[in-house]
N, C-alpha and C positions, 0 to 999 in steps of 0.2 A: 286287153289291149296292152301292147308292150310300151315300156317307158319311152323308147326312142320315137314310137308313133305318136304318143301323146305329146311329146316335145315338139314334134313337127306341127301338129295341129295347133298347139298353144303358140308356137312361133308365127304361124300364119295368122291366127286370130289377133295376136298382139302387133302384127305388122313387121316383125323381125325378119321373117322369111319372105322373099318375093322373087319374081322371075327377073330375067335380064332387063326388061323394060321398066322395072321398078314397081310393077303392079303385083297383085296376088298371083300365086303360081298357077292358078286355074285359068288365068287369062281374063282380059277385059270382056264385058258383056255377059259373063257367066253369073249365075245366082250367087251373089256375095251378100254378106250381112248388110242390110240397109241401116242407115243412121236411125236412132230412136226418133219416133215422131213421123217418120216417112210413111206416106199413104199410097204409094204406087200400087196399082191394081195387081194382085197376085196372079201369076200365070200358071200354066200347067207345069212349067219347070219349077215354080215355087212349090207346087204340090209335091213333086218328086224330092225336092230339097227338104221339105218338111219331114218326109220319111226318114231321111238321113239325120235330120236334127233330133227327131224322137229316138232314133237308134243310138245316137251319141249320149243323149240324156239318159237312156235306159242303161247304158254302161256305167254312168257316173252316179246318178241320183240315188238309186236303190242302195248302193254300198255306203253312201254318205248317211242315208237314213238309218241304216243298220247300226252305224257307229254313233250317230248323233242321239238316237233314242235312249241310249244308256248314259249320256252326258248331261242332258237337260235336267234341271231340278223341277219339282212339282210347280214351284212359283213360275219358272220359265214357261211351262206348258199352259199355266193359267193365263199368263200374259199373251201367249200366242193365241189362245182361245178367244181372248178379248179383241184381237185384231184380225181374226179370221174373216176374209172378205165375205160380204153378203152378195151372192151372185144373182139375186132376184130383185135388187133395188135399182130401179131405173132412174131414181132421182140422183144417184151418185154420178158425178162427172166422169166421163170415160177415162180421162187422164188419170184420175184418182183411182179408178177401178183397176187399171193395169198396174199402177204404182203400188197399190196395196197388195195386190196378188204377188208381185215380185218380192216386196218386202217380207211378206209372209214366208215365202220359200227360202229367202236368204237367211232369215232368222231361224227357220226350222233346221236348216243344215249347218248353220254357223259353228256349233260346237265342234264339228268334225271336219269342216271345209277349210282347206288351205287357201291362201290368196290365189294360187294357180287353179284350184278347182273353180273358184268364182270367176277367174278371168276366162275360163273355158265356158262355163255355164251362162254368164250374162249375155254374150252375143247370141247364144242359142235361144234363150228366153226372149230376147229382144226381137229376133227374126221371126219367131213364132207369133209373138204379139203383133208385129208389123203385118204379116200376111192376113191374119184374122181381122185386124183392125181395118186394113185397107178395104177388104171386102165388106165389112160392116158399114164403113163410111160410105162406100158406093151405094149400098142398099138403104142408107139412112136408118140403120138399125143400132140400137144400144147394145152393148156386150151382154147385158143381163137377159136379152131376148134371143140368144142363140138357141135354136131348137134343141131340146134335150138338156140345155144349160151346161155349165162347166162342171167337171167332176168336183164334188165337194171336198175341199181341203180338210174339213172336219174329220173325215175318215182317216186321213194321214195322221192327224193329231191324236185320234183315238188309238191308233196302232202304237204311237210313241208312248202313250200312257201305260202300255203293257210292259214296257222296258225289254221286250223280246225282240232282238235284232232281226230274227227271221220274219216275224209279223210285220215289222216296219219295212223290211225289204219287199215283201210280197205286196203290202199296201202301196208302196211307191210304184212298183211295176204295174199294178192294177190301175192306179191313178194315171200314169203315163199312157198306158195302152188305151184306156177309155178316152182320154183327152185326144190322142192321136186319131183314134176312130172317129170321134165326133167332129174334129176339125176337117178330116178328109171328107167325110160324108157331107158336111156343110158346104165345103168349098166346091165339091163336084156337083152338088145339087144346085148351086147358084150359078153355075157356068151357062 
């Protein structure tokens, strides 16, 4: 992705770039990132937008993983292992579940991520969470009960311990692809 294109995307996300009416350039009523905590029912358009979100994440996260895996200390990785979310524990409050997952990923990428990287990634993570969460809320289902479960973050962490950028890059792509497939299958099965 070119620097100018990333700049436009970042400008849109941060609200710097808008259309003549002051709204986002894609127009009112389109799928825009919802505020955190919003549980509006995900639509077919949300499903299409999730494909775009995962495509954007796939452009950014694997490269950051490749860089970050060489920058973390053993102590950093041990701390991350201690906070790796348990995706099978239904006693955890759903708010805490999503917060812990986001915190894990921010800390995993932190040594390589710039403020701009995180400004782009946070809305992508939040919108993914919003769509999944809205559907789970409507079904009365805890996030730990998603069929197939969430892809384990421990596999990402294991790739970081190798200190091999290519292994971290591949593990990140696999994590994102598996997560995208599971979310898509879950959302289409629940329609």
